[in-house]
N, C-alpha and C positions, 0 to 999 in steps of 0.2 A: 169588517169595516168599522172605523171609528165614527160614531154618530156626532152630529154637530153639538149636541148638548154636552157630550163628553169632552170635546175640545174646549168648549166655553168654560166648563167646570175646571179643566186643567189650567187654562189661562188665569182664571179667577184665583185659583189656589196659588199660582206662582206670584201674582201680584200681592196676595195676602202675605205670603212668605217674606217678601221684601219688606213689607211694613213691620212685620213681627221682628225681623232681623234687627231693626233699629230699636224697637221698644222692648223686646223680650227675647234676646238671643238664646238664653238658656232653654227656654221652652221650645224654641224652634229647633235647637240642636237635638233635644230629646225626640221631637216629632220626626225629624229627618233620620235619626238613628233607627227609630222604629220602622220607618218606611224602608230603609235598607235591609233590615232584618226580615221583613215580611215580603220583600220583592221576590217575584218568581225567579228561581235559580240564584237568588242572592244578588241579582244585578238590577238595581233600580234605574229609573230614568236619569239621564246625564245631569238634569237640573238638580237632582237630589245630591249628587256628588259635588257639583260646583258650589252649591249653597252651603253644604256641610263643611267642605274644605275651607271656604272663606270664613265661615263662622268660627271654626277652630282657631284660625289666625286672629280673628277679632278677640277671642278669649285668651289669646297668647298660649294656647294649648298646642304647642308645636309637636309634641310627641303624638298626640291623637291625629294631627294633620299628616304626619309622616306615615303612620300606620294606614290611614285612609288612602293616601297616595299609592302605597304599595299594593293595596288590594283592589284598586280600580283596574279593570281589565285593560291590557295594552292597546287593544283595538279601539276602545273608547277614548283613551288618552290621545291616540294618534288622530282621531277624527274630530276632536274638539279642542281648538287652540286655547279657549278660555281656561280649561283645566291646566294646561301647560303654563299659562301666564299666572294663574293663582299659585301654582306650586313654585314658580320662579320667585314670586314674592315670599313664599314660605321659606325658601332656601336663604334668601337675603336676611330674613328675620332670624334664622338660625345663626347666621354669621354676624348678626348685629351690625350690618353694613347700612347705616342710616341713609347716606346719599342714594344708594342703590334701592333702598326700600321706597323712598319718596319717588324715585324715577319710575319704579314699577307701578306705584299707585296713581301716577299721572296718566296712565294708559286710558284710552276710551273704553270703558267697560259696558257690557250690556245693561239695559235698564234694570233688570232683575237683580243685578249685583251691585249697582251703584250705591244704594244706601249702606250696604255692608262695607264696601270699600271706603266710603267716606268715614264711617265709624272707625275703621282700622287706622286711617290716617290720624283722626283725632286722638285715638288711644295711644298710638306710637308717640305722637308729639307730646301728649300729656305726661307719659312715663318719662320721656327724655327731659322735659322741664323739671320734673320732680327729682331726677337723678342729678341734674346740673345744680339744682338748688342745694343739694346735700354734698356734692363732690367738689364744688368750686367756691372759692371766696371771690374770685374775679375770673373773667373770661373775655377774650376779645369779641367785639361785636360780630366780626366776620366769622369766627369759629362758631359762635352761638347760632348765627344765621344758617350755617351749614348743618348743624345738629338738628335744628327744627324744620329744615327744608323750606325756609321762607327767605324773601328778600331781606336785606339788612334793615330797611325801613319797617317792614312788617315785624321782623324779629324784635326790633326795639319797642314796638308797640306792645308785643307780648310781654317783654320784660317789664315795661311800665305797668301793665295790667296786673302783674304779679307782685307789684310793690318793690321791684328792684330799682337800683339807681344806675345811671349811666354817666361815666366820666368822658365828656366830649373831648377833652384835651388828649387823653390817652386812648380814646376809642375803646374803652373797657366797660363791660357790664359787671356790676357788683350784685350777684344774686343774694336774695334774702332767704334764709333757711325757713322752711314751713314751720308753723307752730306744732308743738308736740301734741299728739292725740290726748284727749281727756283721760282715757284709760291708761294706767301705768303698766298694765299687763298686756303684752302683745303675744299672740299665739306663736309658738316656736316655728311653725311652717311659714308664717308671714315674715318673721324675722329672717329666716333662711332665704326666702325669696328676695327680700330687699337687699340682703348682703350679696347674693349672687348677681343681681342686676348691677349693684354698685361696682363690684370687682370686675365684672365683664365689661362694663362701660369704660372703666379706667384702662383696661388692657387693650381696648380697641381705639 
């Protein structure tokens, strides 16, 4: 029988996980991976799976998310809709389907997942803004609104906050390229990642 203090400790740990997910996702990922490895029979509590899957998406580590999804037992997937919903989000991220990503993120998530999901939303939107600033010299306000998952009014606020200009007559946003990093040397992996995101964005 599970004692009261064990339950309380478990709840406390889950709350702490949610907080760390926002402040230090890398540390929490390592902790959760360790919990999975050390779990009896290699099958941890479902909360470990859901938090770890969500955190992989936050890190944009879609390969790790896919491998985790494959090794989660089928009966656990079937019994917990949250896992299905998280992976549905992961699939849309694989497809770079921005409207569908935002739709998935608007779901009412359990409290323990809300901080991570909010961070995923911020991360997706931030990456999209960065790609738009590099890929477009001009973009319609409506298209930009769709890409960032915001109303036109909110999207224009975001554009203004980034120092972009708005042509009211043509209803076009003129993105401003971000300043070049101070270091002239960019690691090859980072260059490849930026190029991949840029090409994939244009193809979609």
